[in-house]
N, C-alpha and C positions, 0 to 999 in steps of 0.2 A: 539204245545201245551205248551211245557216247556218254549218256548221263551216268552209266555204270562204270564204264571203262575208266574215264578220266579221273574220277575220284578214287578209284581202285589204285591207279598208277601214281597218284599223288600220295596215297598212304603208303605205298611201297617205297617211294623215294624218300618220304619223310621218316620212315621207321628207324633208320640207322642214326639219324640225328637225335630222335627222341630216346633212343636206347641208352645214351650216355647222359641224359638229363636226369638229375636228382631232385625230386620235388621237395617242397618246403616240409611236407610231413616226414620224408624219409630223413632229411637233415635233423629235424627235431628229435626223431626216434633214434638217431645214431648214438649208441653208448658203447663205451670200452671200459671194462674192468681193469684195474691195475693194483700192484702192490708197490709200496714205496719204503726205502730205508733212508734215514737222514742222520747225519752226524754234525755236531757244532759245539759251540763254546758260548758262554755268556756271563752275565753279572747278576747276582741275586741280592736282593734287599729284603729282609724280613723285619718288619715293625713288631717288636716283641715287648709285651708288658709283663712286669714282675716287681713285687715289692713297691708298688705304687708309683713305679717308674717305667717309662717307655724309652727303649733304646733301639737303634738300628743295628741289626746283625747283617753284615755284608760279606760276601765271598764270591770268588769266581768259580765257574763250574764248567763241566763238560756234559753234554746230554746226547742221548740217542733217541730216535723216534722211529717207529714202524707203523705203517698205515695200509689200510685195505679200502680201496675206493672205486669210484665210478665216474668217468669222464662223460659228459652230455653235451651234444651239439658242438663238440670240439671247443667249447668256450666256457663251460662250468664243470666244476668237480665238487663231489661230495665224498666224505671219507670218515672212517673211524680210526683214530690214531692213539697209540700208546706211547707215552714219553717217560723216560728215566733219566734223572739227574744225579750227578755225583754228590757226595755228602757236602752239606754247607756248614762250615764251622767258623765261629767268631766268638769273641768274648766282649763284655761290656761291664760298666760298673754297677748299674742299678742301685746305687746308694750303699753298696757294701764295700768294706775295706779291700777284699780280695777279688772282687768282681764275680762274674758269673759266665761259665762256658755254655753256649748253646750249640747243639748239632741238630741238623734238619735233614732227613732223607725224604725226597719227593719224587712222586710218580703221578702222571695225569692220564686220564682217559677222556678224550674229547671227540665230539662230532664237529667236523670242520666243513666249511663251504669256501670254495675259491671261484674267483671270476677272473678269466683271462681278458685282456683288452687288445684291440687292434687286429687287423687282418694279415698280420705278419706270418709267414710260413713256418719259420723256425724259432725266432726270438720273440717272446711275447711277455710284457709285464702283467702282473697279477696281484690282486689283493685277496685276502682270506680273513674269515672270522671263525670262531669256534666257541663251544661251551661244553661243559661236562663236569667232571669231579676230579679232585685232587686228593691223593692218599699220601698223607704227611706223617712221619714219625719224628716227633720233636723230643729231644732229651736235653734237660737242664742240669748242669753240675754246678754245685756251690762248694768251694774248697772248705773241708772240715765239717761239712753238713751232708755229704752225700749227693745222689743224683736222682732225678725224677723224670720219667719218660712217659709219653702218651701217644697214642695213635689218633689221628683225626682224618675224617672223610668229609671234605668240604666242597663248596661250588668252585669252579675253575673256568677261566675264559682266556681266549687267545685272539690276537690280531696280528697280521703279517702283511708284508708287502715284499714283492721280489720279482725276479726274471726266470722265466721257464725256457729252456733251449729243448725244443721238441723235434725228435726225429721218428715220429710216429709209433715206433715199437718202444724205444727207449727215450726218456726225457730227463734232463738234469735241472733241478730246481735250486736257485740261490735265493735265500730269503732271510729278512730281518724279522724277528719276532718279539712280541711282548706277551708275557704270560702272567696272569693274575690267579692267585689262589687264596681263598678266604680262611687263612691259617693264622691264628692269634690275631694281631692287629693289621694283618695284610702282608702277603708276600708278593714281591714283584720281580719277574726275571726279564732281563733284556739281553737278547742273544741273536746270533747268526748261525745259519747252518747251511749245508749243501746236501742235496739228496738226489738219489736215483730212483726214477719210476720205470717199472716195466709193465707195459700194457699187453694183456692177453685176451 
């Protein structure tokens, strides 16, 4: 009888302690979907080739990003992000007396992956990478000769580093980003943004 009662009592005493324990499998399977909105500003450089010349088209921009993602194990995130940039405008000589005006409208659709570091409860640094496509509308205007515009769908990539302030349901992300788009001879955007994530 003792052989049955003692293990049974031990199991009853230990069960409350085991009830609060989360297994490694449970932690691995912990997933939280989220939606995010990010706003920021940056600097864009487009290497543009025309008339056997290559010039740098540069301008400051504002951008907005909307993302739908999934947090896994409270340390990794993956998301689909849509980004929109204000028009990039600049002019350069290209060997012509009156120069050339170039306008670029840019949007990107990226699949991003982020990794959080440290066991901090609220403030956590993170790094992220992403890849996808860029949708660019490039217009070239030559004084006295008219304008020429064309749409391009090209490869795009992103890298970021930042800090996340996580309050479980809401999180604020502050990040520095580099975005590349394979437009003409290469478009490079350097910017920073602040975003709000809502976990549901």
